[in-house]
C-alpha positions, 0 to 999 in steps of 0.5 A: 304538556302540564305548564305553571307560568308564574308572572306578576301584573307588569308582564301581563301584556307578554304573558296573555297572547303566549297563555292563549297560544299554549291553549290552543296547541292543547297545553295545560297550562296554569298561570299564577299572576302575582298581584302586589298590593304597590302594583295594582296598575300595571299594564293589562291589570288596572285594580281599583280596590285590591281584596283585603286577603293575602291568598290564592283567588279565583280571576272571580275577584277582579272584575276588572279580568272579565273583559280578556274572558273571551280572549284566555280560558281563565279556569286554570289561573290563580290570582297570588294576590299580596296585601303586605308591602313587607317581603317578611311576615305571616302573611306572605309567607304562607301565601308563598306555602299556598303556591308550592301547595297548589304547584304539588297538586298539579306536578307540572312538567316545567315551571316558567318563572318571568322574575327570580324568587326574592325572598318572600318566595324562596320555597319556589326553588325546591322545583329548580330542576323543573324551572325555565327562568325568562330574564326580560332585563338581563342587566339592571337600567340606568338607575335601577340597581338595587342590592338587595335584587341584585342578590337574588338575581345572582342566586337565581343564576347558580340556582337555575339551569335554563334561561331565556332571554328575549334579545341575541345581543346579550347572550354571550355577556349574560353567559360570561358574566353569570357563568351560564353555559350557551346551550341552556339559553333560549333566544325568543321574541315577543309577538303582537298584542293582538288582545289591544284589538279589544279596547278599539273603537272604531272612529274617525281617523284624525288628520293630525301627524302625531309622535308618541313616547309610551311608557314610565319615566325613567332616566334610562328612557331618554325623553329629554332628548325626544323633547330636544328633537321634536322642538327641532321637528316642528320647526320643518313640520309644524303640523307634527304633534308630540305626546308624552304619555306614562306615570313617573317623576320626571328627571329633567325640567318639562316646564319649558315643553309642557307649556308649548301648543303642539306637547301634549304631557299625560304624567300619570298611569295610562290603563289599557283602554287609553293605552289603545286609544293613543297608540291608535291614533299615533303615527309613529312611536319613538323609543329614545332610550339611552340603554335598553334590554327589549321594549314592549313598547314596540310590540305594542306599536306594531300591533297597531302597524306603527313604525317605531324610531328607536336607540341603537342600545341593547336588543332594540336592533333585534326589534326594529328592522332598519328601513323596513319596520322603522329606524335606528338611531345612535342614543342622546343625539337629539339632532340625529333622533330630529332627522331621522323622525323627520325622514320617516314623517316626510316621505308617506309612501315609505311609512305606507310600506312600514306598515304593511310590513310589520302587518305581515311580520307580525302576523304569519311570519318569524315573530308570530306566536306560533313560532315562539311558542313552538321554540318555548315547547322544544326548550321545556323539553330539555327539562 
Protein backbone atom coordinates (compact mmCIF):
# COMPACT_ATOMS: atom_id res chain seq x y z
CA UNK A 1 0.00 0.00 0.00
CA UNK A 2 1.18 3.55 -0.78
CA UNK A 3 0.73 5.74 2.30
CA UNK A 4 1.23 9.50 2.61
CA UNK A 5 1.62 10.25 6.31
CA UNK A 6 1.39 13.98 7.13
CA UNK A 7 2.36 15.01 10.62
CA UNK A 8 4.28 17.59 12.63
CA UNK A 9 7.22 17.56 15.01
CA UNK A 10 5.15 17.30 18.22
CA UNK A 11 3.80 13.90 17.08
CA UNK A 12 7.13 12.46 15.95
CA UNK A 13 7.38 10.30 19.07
CA UNK A 14 4.29 8.32 18.01
CA UNK A 15 5.05 8.59 14.27
CA UNK A 16 8.51 7.08 14.11
CA UNK A 17 7.69 3.59 15.49
CA UNK A 18 4.62 3.32 13.24
CA UNK A 19 6.50 4.49 10.13
CA UNK A 20 9.22 1.96 10.92
CA UNK A 21 6.66 -0.84 11.27
CA UNK A 22 4.99 0.09 7.95
CA UNK A 23 8.39 -0.03 6.27
CA UNK A 24 9.14 -3.44 7.78
CA UNK A 25 5.75 -4.67 6.50
CA UNK A 26 6.71 -3.65 2.94
CA UNK A 27 4.41 -0.64 2.54
CA UNK A 28 5.57 2.43 0.61
CA UNK A 29 5.42 5.25 3.14
CA UNK A 30 5.93 8.92 2.29
CA UNK A 31 6.35 10.82 5.54
CA UNK A 32 5.74 14.60 5.51
CA UNK A 33 7.15 16.06 8.73
CA UNK A 34 6.12 19.67 9.32
CA UNK A 35 8.87 21.66 11.02
CA UNK A 36 7.39 24.98 12.17
CA UNK A 37 9.55 27.92 13.25
CA UNK A 38 7.53 27.97 16.49
CA UNK A 39 8.10 24.28 17.26
CA UNK A 40 11.78 23.58 16.69
CA UNK A 41 12.11 21.82 20.04
CA UNK A 42 9.44 19.16 20.42
CA UNK A 43 9.51 15.46 21.37
CA UNK A 44 12.16 13.87 19.09
CA UNK A 45 12.90 16.99 17.08
CA UNK A 46 15.43 19.39 18.58
CA UNK A 47 16.62 21.78 15.86
CA UNK A 48 19.22 24.37 16.75
CA UNK A 49 19.12 26.51 13.59
CA UNK A 50 16.24 26.34 11.14
CA UNK A 51 16.89 26.37 7.40
CA UNK A 52 15.78 29.87 6.26
CA UNK A 53 13.69 28.66 3.30
CA UNK A 54 10.00 27.76 3.31
CA UNK A 55 10.16 24.66 1.14
CA UNK A 56 10.29 20.87 1.11
CA UNK A 57 13.66 19.68 2.34
CA UNK A 58 15.49 16.39 2.56
CA UNK A 59 16.20 15.14 6.10
CA UNK A 60 19.86 15.84 5.24
CA UNK A 61 19.06 19.51 5.93
CA UNK A 62 18.92 18.75 9.65
CA UNK A 63 21.83 16.77 11.10
CA UNK A 64 19.78 16.45 14.32
CA UNK A 65 17.83 13.69 12.52
CA UNK A 66 20.92 11.62 11.72
CA UNK A 67 20.60 9.60 14.91
CA UNK A 68 17.36 8.06 13.56
CA UNK A 69 18.77 6.93 10.20
CA UNK A 70 19.37 3.41 11.44
CA UNK A 71 15.90 3.34 12.96
CA UNK A 72 13.76 4.35 9.96
CA UNK A 73 14.45 4.61 6.22
CA UNK A 74 14.69 8.33 5.46
CA UNK A 75 14.53 8.02 1.66
CA UNK A 76 10.84 9.04 1.48
CA UNK A 77 10.87 11.58 4.30
CA UNK A 78 10.10 15.20 3.40
CA UNK A 79 10.67 18.09 5.79
CA UNK A 80 7.87 20.65 5.33
CA UNK A 81 9.97 23.59 6.46
CA UNK A 82 7.87 26.59 7.55
CA UNK A 83 9.78 29.72 8.55
CA UNK A 84 6.91 32.22 8.69
CA UNK A 85 4.86 32.65 11.86
CA UNK A 86 1.91 34.04 9.93
CA UNK A 87 -0.43 31.45 8.47
CA UNK A 88 -1.49 33.62 5.53
CA UNK A 89 1.35 34.81 3.33
CA UNK A 90 2.91 33.91 0.01
CA UNK A 91 5.55 31.59 1.50
CA UNK A 92 3.18 29.42 3.55
CA UNK A 93 0.68 29.17 0.69
CA UNK A 94 3.47 28.24 -1.71
CA UNK A 95 4.58 25.56 0.75
CA UNK A 96 1.07 24.08 0.74
CA UNK A 97 1.24 24.01 -3.07
CA UNK A 98 4.59 22.16 -2.94
CA UNK A 99 3.07 19.50 -0.65
CA UNK A 100 0.14 19.12 -3.04
CA UNK A 101 2.49 18.82 -6.00
CA UNK A 102 4.44 16.07 -4.23
CA UNK A 103 1.20 14.23 -3.43
CA UNK A 104 0.27 14.40 -7.11
CA UNK A 105 3.60 12.75 -7.95
CA UNK A 106 3.12 10.02 -5.34
CA UNK A 107 -0.61 9.33 -5.96
CA UNK A 108 -1.04 7.67 -2.54
CA UNK A 109 -3.76 5.15 -1.73
CA UNK A 110 -4.35 6.86 1.60
CA UNK A 111 -3.38 10.15 3.25
CA UNK A 112 -3.11 9.87 7.02
CA UNK A 113 -3.25 13.22 8.81
CA UNK A 114 -2.22 13.75 12.42
CA UNK A 115 -3.97 17.11 12.70
CA UNK A 116 -6.89 18.85 10.93
CA UNK A 117 -5.83 21.10 8.04
CA UNK A 118 -5.70 24.74 9.08
CA UNK A 119 -5.92 27.95 7.14
CA UNK A 120 -2.44 27.60 5.62
CA UNK A 121 -2.99 24.10 4.16
CA UNK A 122 -6.65 23.86 3.19
CA UNK A 123 -5.46 22.69 -0.23
CA UNK A 124 -5.18 19.25 1.33
CA UNK A 125 -8.95 18.91 1.16
CA UNK A 126 -8.79 18.18 -2.55
CA UNK A 127 -7.58 14.73 -1.33
CA UNK A 128 -10.29 14.35 1.31
CA UNK A 129 -11.74 11.13 -0.16
CA UNK A 130 -8.43 9.44 0.61
CA UNK A 131 -8.01 10.96 4.08
CA UNK A 132 -7.83 9.43 7.52
CA UNK A 133 -7.48 11.83 10.45
CA UNK A 134 -6.11 10.88 13.85
CA UNK A 135 -7.46 13.06 16.65
CA UNK A 136 -4.96 12.91 19.49
CA UNK A 137 -7.20 15.29 21.42
CA UNK A 138 -10.85 14.84 20.34
CA UNK A 139 -11.86 17.64 22.72
CA UNK A 140 -9.77 20.67 23.79
CA UNK A 141 -7.98 20.52 27.13
CA UNK A 142 -8.74 22.92 29.97
CA UNK A 143 -7.27 26.32 29.15
CA UNK A 144 -6.42 25.33 25.56
CA UNK A 145 -9.63 26.01 23.61
CA UNK A 146 -9.29 28.59 20.84
CA UNK A 147 -12.04 29.84 18.52
CA UNK A 148 -9.96 29.69 15.34
CA UNK A 149 -8.70 26.17 16.08
CA UNK A 150 -12.26 24.99 16.83
CA UNK A 151 -13.49 26.49 13.55
CA UNK A 152 -11.02 24.50 11.46
CA UNK A 153 -11.57 21.36 13.51
CA UNK A 154 -15.28 21.57 12.70
CA UNK A 155 -14.52 21.92 9.00
CA UNK A 156 -12.44 18.73 9.19
CA UNK A 157 -15.24 16.86 10.93
CA UNK A 158 -17.60 17.72 8.06
CA UNK A 159 -15.26 17.00 5.13
CA UNK A 160 -13.25 13.98 6.30
CA UNK A 161 -15.02 10.63 6.62
CA UNK A 162 -12.55 8.39 8.49
CA UNK A 163 -11.19 9.12 11.95
CA UNK A 164 -8.87 7.51 14.48
CA UNK A 165 -9.16 7.95 18.23
CA UNK A 166 -6.59 6.62 20.65
CA UNK A 167 -9.05 5.67 23.37
CA UNK A 168 -12.50 4.06 23.33
CA UNK A 169 -14.06 6.03 26.19
CA UNK A 170 -14.54 9.14 24.08
CA UNK A 171 -15.80 7.42 20.93
CA UNK A 172 -19.51 7.77 21.64
CA UNK A 173 -19.23 11.40 22.74
CA UNK A 174 -17.05 12.25 19.72
CA UNK A 175 -19.49 10.54 17.35
CA UNK A 176 -22.49 12.28 18.88
CA UNK A 177 -21.02 15.78 19.12
CA UNK A 178 -19.63 15.89 15.58
CA UNK A 179 -22.28 13.71 13.87
CA UNK A 180 -19.78 11.06 12.76
CA UNK A 181 -20.92 7.48 12.28
CA UNK A 182 -19.20 5.15 14.74
CA UNK A 183 -18.21 2.70 11.99
CA UNK A 184 -16.09 5.50 10.53
CA UNK A 185 -14.08 5.76 13.75
CA UNK A 186 -11.19 3.41 14.45
CA UNK A 187 -10.02 2.93 18.03
CA UNK A 188 -6.31 2.20 18.07
CA UNK A 189 -3.51 2.66 20.57
CA UNK A 190 0.10 3.76 20.89
CA UNK A 191 2.87 1.24 21.34
CA UNK A 192 6.23 1.28 23.00
CA UNK A 193 8.71 4.02 22.07
CA UNK A 194 11.58 1.67 21.31
CA UNK A 195 13.67 4.40 19.63
CA UNK A 196 14.46 5.73 23.11
CA UNK A 197 16.95 2.92 23.54
CA UNK A 198 19.13 4.81 21.04
CA UNK A 199 19.80 7.35 23.77
CA UNK A 200 20.28 5.16 26.84
CA UNK A 201 23.86 4.91 28.01
CA UNK A 202 24.49 1.88 30.25
CA UNK A 203 25.46 3.11 33.69
CA UNK A 204 25.32 2.03 37.28
CA UNK A 205 21.79 2.31 38.66
CA UNK A 206 21.27 4.74 41.50
CA UNK A 207 19.79 3.44 44.73
CA UNK A 208 17.39 6.38 45.22
CA UNK A 209 13.65 6.06 44.70
CA UNK A 210 12.51 8.77 42.32
CA UNK A 211 9.03 9.85 41.25
CA UNK A 212 8.93 11.62 37.88
CA UNK A 213 6.53 14.11 36.37
CA UNK A 214 7.45 14.75 32.76
CA UNK A 215 5.75 17.02 30.25
CA UNK A 216 4.74 20.52 29.33
CA UNK A 217 3.50 22.55 32.29
CA UNK A 218 -0.17 23.40 31.70
CA UNK A 219 -3.24 23.85 33.97
CA UNK A 220 -4.78 20.50 33.01
CA UNK A 221 -1.64 18.58 34.05
CA UNK A 222 -2.49 18.83 37.77
CA UNK A 223 1.11 19.37 38.89
CA UNK A 224 -0.02 21.29 41.98
CA UNK A 225 -1.84 18.18 43.26
CA UNK A 226 1.29 16.09 42.76
CA UNK A 227 3.39 18.58 44.73
CA UNK A 228 0.89 18.51 47.59
CA UNK A 229 0.78 14.71 47.49
CA UNK A 230 4.55 14.35 47.49
CA UNK A 231 4.79 16.40 50.69
CA UNK A 232 2.81 13.65 52.41
CA UNK A 233 4.77 10.90 50.61
CA UNK A 234 8.05 12.42 51.82
CA UNK A 235 6.81 12.36 55.43
CA UNK A 236 6.12 8.61 55.19
CA UNK A 237 9.04 7.73 52.87
CA UNK A 238 11.71 10.39 53.47
CA UNK A 239 14.13 8.83 50.98
CA UNK A 240 11.81 9.39 48.01
CA UNK A 241 12.60 12.26 45.64
CA UNK A 242 10.44 14.05 43.06
CA UNK A 243 11.56 15.35 39.67
CA UNK A 244 9.38 17.77 37.71
CA UNK A 245 10.72 18.13 34.18
CA UNK A 246 9.21 20.15 31.36
CA UNK A 247 8.87 23.59 29.81
CA UNK A 248 6.03 26.05 30.31
CA UNK A 249 4.92 28.54 32.92
CA UNK A 250 3.84 27.33 36.33
CA UNK A 251 0.24 28.38 36.93
CA UNK A 252 0.49 28.02 40.73
CA UNK A 253 3.00 29.08 43.39
CA UNK A 254 5.94 26.74 42.86
CA UNK A 255 8.26 28.69 45.19
CA UNK A 256 7.22 26.79 48.33
CA UNK A 257 8.27 23.53 46.68
CA UNK A 258 11.35 24.57 44.73
CA UNK A 259 13.34 25.19 47.93
CA UNK A 260 12.92 21.60 49.18
CA UNK A 261 16.04 19.48 48.74
CA UNK A 262 14.06 16.40 47.74
CA UNK A 263 12.36 18.11 44.80
CA UNK A 264 14.21 18.81 41.56
CA UNK A 265 12.59 21.15 39.04
CA UNK A 266 13.86 21.27 35.46
CA UNK A 267 11.68 23.97 33.93
CA UNK A 268 12.79 23.99 30.30
CA UNK A 269 12.47 22.04 27.08
CA UNK A 270 13.85 18.54 27.66
CA UNK A 271 15.71 17.00 24.74
CA UNK A 272 15.17 13.34 23.89
CA UNK A 273 18.52 12.24 25.35
CA UNK A 274 17.83 13.85 28.73
CA UNK A 275 14.25 12.56 28.62
CA UNK A 276 15.51 9.01 28.16
CA UNK A 277 17.87 9.46 31.11
CA UNK A 278 15.08 10.79 33.34
CA UNK A 279 12.80 7.82 32.64
CA UNK A 280 15.66 5.37 32.91
CA UNK A 281 16.49 6.78 36.37
CA UNK A 282 12.96 7.04 37.78
CA UNK A 283 11.13 4.38 39.80
CA UNK A 284 7.63 5.37 38.69
CA UNK A 285 6.15 8.20 36.69
CA UNK A 286 2.99 10.12 37.61
CA UNK A 287 0.37 11.71 35.37
CA UNK A 288 -1.84 13.71 37.79
CA UNK A 289 -3.96 15.25 35.01
CA UNK A 290 -7.31 16.90 35.75
CA UNK A 291 -8.51 16.04 32.23
CA UNK A 292 -6.90 14.16 29.36
CA UNK A 293 -7.36 12.11 26.23
CA UNK A 294 -4.30 9.92 26.26
CA UNK A 295 -0.68 10.55 27.14
CA UNK A 296 2.58 9.86 25.35
CA UNK A 297 4.23 10.16 28.76
CA UNK A 298 2.66 6.85 29.75
CA UNK A 299 4.09 5.11 26.68
CA UNK A 300 7.47 6.69 27.34
CA UNK A 301 7.38 5.31 30.87
CA UNK A 302 6.39 1.87 29.57
CA UNK A 303 9.30 2.00 27.12
CA UNK A 304 11.51 1.69 30.18
CA UNK A 305 9.16 -0.78 31.91
CA UNK A 306 8.33 1.80 34.57
CA UNK A 307 4.85 1.67 36.18
CA UNK A 308 2.59 4.72 36.07
CA UNK A 309 0.30 6.34 38.62
CA UNK A 310 -2.36 8.26 36.68
CA UNK A 311 -5.70 9.90 37.25
CA UNK A 312 -8.90 8.23 36.11
CA UNK A 313 -9.69 10.72 33.33
CA UNK A 314 -10.18 10.51 29.57
CA UNK A 315 -8.50 7.52 28.00
CA UNK A 316 -5.89 7.03 30.72
CA UNK A 317 -7.74 4.03 32.27
CA UNK A 318 -7.30 2.24 28.95
CA UNK A 319 -3.56 2.90 29.08
CA UNK A 320 -2.94 2.08 32.74
CA UNK A 321 -4.22 -1.36 33.70
CA UNK A 322 -5.12 -1.16 37.35
CA UNK A 323 -2.73 -3.17 39.48
CA UNK A 324 -0.86 -4.49 36.41
CA UNK A 325 0.94 -1.63 34.70
CA UNK A 326 0.25 0.95 37.37
CA UNK A 327 -2.46 2.42 39.56
CA UNK A 328 -5.33 4.82 38.93
CA UNK A 329 -6.60 7.51 41.28
CA UNK A 330 -9.35 10.13 41.12
CA UNK A 331 -8.20 13.58 39.91
CA UNK A 332 -7.71 16.65 42.12
CA UNK A 333 -7.30 14.56 45.27
CA UNK A 334 -3.85 15.04 46.76
CA UNK A 335 -4.43 12.69 49.72
CA UNK A 336 -5.55 9.80 47.51
CA UNK A 337 -2.69 10.45 45.12
CA UNK A 338 -0.21 10.38 48.01
CA UNK A 339 -1.64 7.14 49.40
CA UNK A 340 -1.48 5.53 45.94
CA UNK A 341 2.14 6.55 45.39
CA UNK A 342 3.06 5.24 48.84
CA UNK A 343 1.32 1.92 48.21
CA UNK A 344 3.18 1.29 44.96
CA UNK A 345 6.57 2.28 46.36
CA UNK A 346 6.25 0.26 49.59
CA UNK A 347 5.62 -3.05 47.81
CA UNK A 348 8.82 -3.93 45.96
CA UNK A 349 7.59 -7.34 44.76
CA UNK A 350 4.48 -5.78 43.25
CA UNK A 351 6.62 -3.14 41.59
CA UNK A 352 8.75 -5.84 39.96
CA UNK A 353 5.64 -7.71 38.79
CA UNK A 354 4.33 -4.53 37.16
CA UNK A 355 7.63 -4.01 35.37
CA UNK A 356 7.49 -7.54 33.98
CA UNK A 357 3.86 -7.14 32.87
CA UNK A 358 4.71 -3.94 31.00
CA UNK A 359 7.64 -5.59 29.21
CA UNK A 360 5.54 -8.59 28.16
CA UNK A 361 2.49 -6.56 27.08
CA UNK A 362 4.21 -3.91 25.00
CA UNK A 363 6.80 -6.07 23.29
CA UNK A 364 4.66 -8.84 21.86
CA UNK A 365 1.00 -8.58 22.86
CA UNK A 366 -2.04 -6.55 21.73
CA UNK A 367 -0.23 -3.28 22.33
CA UNK A 368 2.70 -4.17 20.06
CA UNK A 369 3.30 -2.12 16.92
CA UNK A 370 2.55 -5.21 14.78
CA UNK A 371 -1.05 -5.26 16.00
CA UNK A 372 -1.41 -1.47 15.88
CA UNK A 373 -0.08 -1.20 12.31
CA UNK A 374 -2.31 -4.01 11.04
CA UNK A 375 -5.38 -2.28 12.49
CA UNK A 376 -4.49 0.86 10.56
CA UNK A 377 -3.93 -1.01 7.30
CA UNK A 378 -7.32 -2.73 7.54
CA UNK A 379 -8.94 0.65 8.25
CA UNK A 380 -7.18 2.23 5.26
CA UNK A 381 -8.63 -0.47 3.02
CA UNK A 382 -12.12 0.82 3.84
CA UNK A 383 -11.32 3.85 1.70
